[in-house]
N, C-alpha and C positions, 0 to 999 in steps of 0.2 A: 809739851806741844806736839802735832802729828801735822805736820806741811804732806796739802798734797793737790796732786796734778791734776786739774780738767782734763779728760781725754781732748783734745784739736781738731775743730771740727773737721768733719770725713774729705775736707774739696782742697786742703790746706794740706801743704809739704811734707809739714811736720803730722798731720793727719793720718797722710800716707804709711808714716812706719810704725806706727799702728796698727791699722789694717794689715798690715802683712801679717805684722806680730800674732793679732788673732787671728787670722785663716793658717798660717802656721800650727797655731798651739792645734787648732780647732784641727787639722787635716790630718797631724801627727797623731793626738791624742798626749800633747805632756805640753809645755808652755818653750814655745822656742826658744832660743842659741840664739845669744848677741852677731854673735858671726854670721850666723845664714840670715840673718834679717839684716844686717847691713850686706851682706854679698845680693844677694837683691834689689834693694834700694838702688843702692851703685851702676847696680846691671840696670834700670828703667832711665839712670841718668840724674839720679840724686848721689848729697853732698854725704860719706863716707860719717864725718865728723856729725851732723843733722843725724845720720840713721840711727848714731853709740849715742848719741846725745840720748834723742825719744825713746830706741832703747829703754835706757835707765828710767825712765818717767813711768811708760807700761812697764820696763815687769815689778818697779812699786806697786803701783796700780790693777797685779793682776792678781793678789791673792786673794786681794777687796770685790775682783768677777768674782773669781772664783767657787768665792762661798753665795754668789746669789742664787735663788735659786733654778733650781735648772739647771744650773751649770755642771760639770764637767768637769774633770783630767783621772788618763791610766796615768798612776804609779808604780816606778817595780819597786817595790824593795825587799833588802834583801833579812831573813831570819838568822842573827849570830845562833851559833849550837848552845850557845844557854839560854835561849830564846828570844832574846832580844833583838828589836826591832826599832832602828833608828828612821825617825821620821826626818825630813828634809828639813829646811826655814821654810819655805817657799810653802810648802804645802801645811805647817804648823801656824802661819800668816792666815790659810784660809782657813783652817780648821781650828777660829779665834784661839785657840790652846794659852789660859791666864800665865802667869808666873806659878804661880800652883802643879803646873804640868800636868792637871788629873784628866783623862779622859772617861767615860761610861761608855762601857759595851754590849754588845747585844751576838751574841749569837745564835744565827736560823738556821734551819738549814744543811751548815756546814758553811754559812759565809758571815762573815765576823766586821761587823758595825763600831767603828765607835766616831764619836765627836764629844765637844770640848762639854760640857756643863753653858759656855756660856751661848755655845751654838745652839746647845738644846734650847734653852727658851728660848730664842730668835724664832722657830723651827716649832712652837710652840705657840709661842704668840702666833705666827703667822696660819696654823690651822684655827684659831680661837677666831684673827680678821678671816677667816672664809665660810665657816662658820656659825658668823654674828648676823643673827636673825634682824637686827637692828632695832629690839626692845626693852634695851637698854640692859642691868646689869645682868648676868651669864648666873651668877648667886640667888643675883634675885627671882631668876627664870627658872630655877633648881627647886629654888624653896616652894614656887607657885606652880610648880607641875608635880614636886612628892604631896601639898597639902590637897590638889584638886584628885588625887592618886587616894587617898587617905576617903576624902571628904566621896568615894566615892560608893555607893552601898555591895 
């Protein structure tokens, strides 16, 4: 069972740590580091231990937030001499890479996009939900469209 920590309310002391971490992440394009979050919180008069503990909770939730639609995170990866790329753990978690460690890749105009099968399914479901016309089953809609095409003179 995975335990998750709910984000504290924004107007609380602990919520301020999360805000600082989110702001640094947004501004830098990478996950905020513990020390920079703690230093900034302490500079604002906060407790070092509170900042460290809340940073731990924030970081454990960061991959889930990065996996949300529209989220973006800049990641620099090194390609080894043999062509292997090591994907950091927090990025693997955000990509929802399963135990089978399988990725689906697409190369378009020199840009390689990698996605786990579970993330691909999640994106597909979101597309279907966005394009749902509210007329029932998508399969039934497709069959009805095909029948009407055949019935046309």
